[in-house]
N, C-alpha and C positions, 0 to 999 in steps of 0.2 A: 791800167794794167796788172795783170797777177803774177804772182810768181811763187813759188813753194819752198822760197830759199828762209830760213830761220836766224836772225839776230841775236846776239846773246850778249847780253851788257853786264859784268861783274864789278860791284862797286861797292861803295858805302856808307851811308848816311851822314851828312855833314861833311863831304868831298865836294867842294866847288868842282874841281874837275869832271866828276862822276857827275854834277848837275848841267854842264856845260856840255858833256857827251850826251847823255839821256835827249837832250833837246835837240842834238843832230841825228842820234837814231830813230827818234822817232817820228822827225820831219822827213827823213831818209826813206826810211821803211811805208810811210804812209805816201809816199811818191811812188811806190816801187808795189806796192802789194805784200813786202815782204813781213812775217811775222817777226815779233819780236817780245823776247822776255828779259826780266833784268834778275840778276840775283844777288845775295848780299853776302861779300866774301865772309862777314863775322859768323853768317851762322852756316858756312860749312868749313870744314878743318881741310878739307883737301885741296878747295880753293884757294884758302886762304895761306896755305902750305906753297903752292904753286904759282902765285899771282899777287903776294902780297907788296912786291915791292913795284909792281906794274900798274897799279889800277888808277884809272878806269881799265879796264881790258875788253875788248869788243871781238868775239866768235861771230864768225860766219858760218854756218852750218857744223857748229862744233869745231872751226879750225880756229886758233887764232889769228885776228886779222890786222888788230891794230892795240897800241897801250900810249896812255896818258893824254894825249889830246886825237880826235875821230878826224879826219879829212873826207869832209863832206864827197867830194867827187869822187876820191876812192873807194869809198863804203858805194856809192851811186853804182859806181864801175864792177865792183863785185858784184853786185847783186843784181845788173841786167846784162852782164856779159857771160 
């Protein structure tokens, strides 16, 4: 299955929840064919200002989808629905 959706994971190094979220995002994107990228909140002042209390944050096509914990079923549904 191929999709033109893009998932963005916003996190920071050394963040356990970010590591868990990365695994979920990578797995679901591999299943659905969605592209994904990871951004370091420490490297972008605007991302830091906007999301520092919520990391990890997951965006789907630029819109906030989840934060703190990523629900695999909900992400899959967003990418395939």
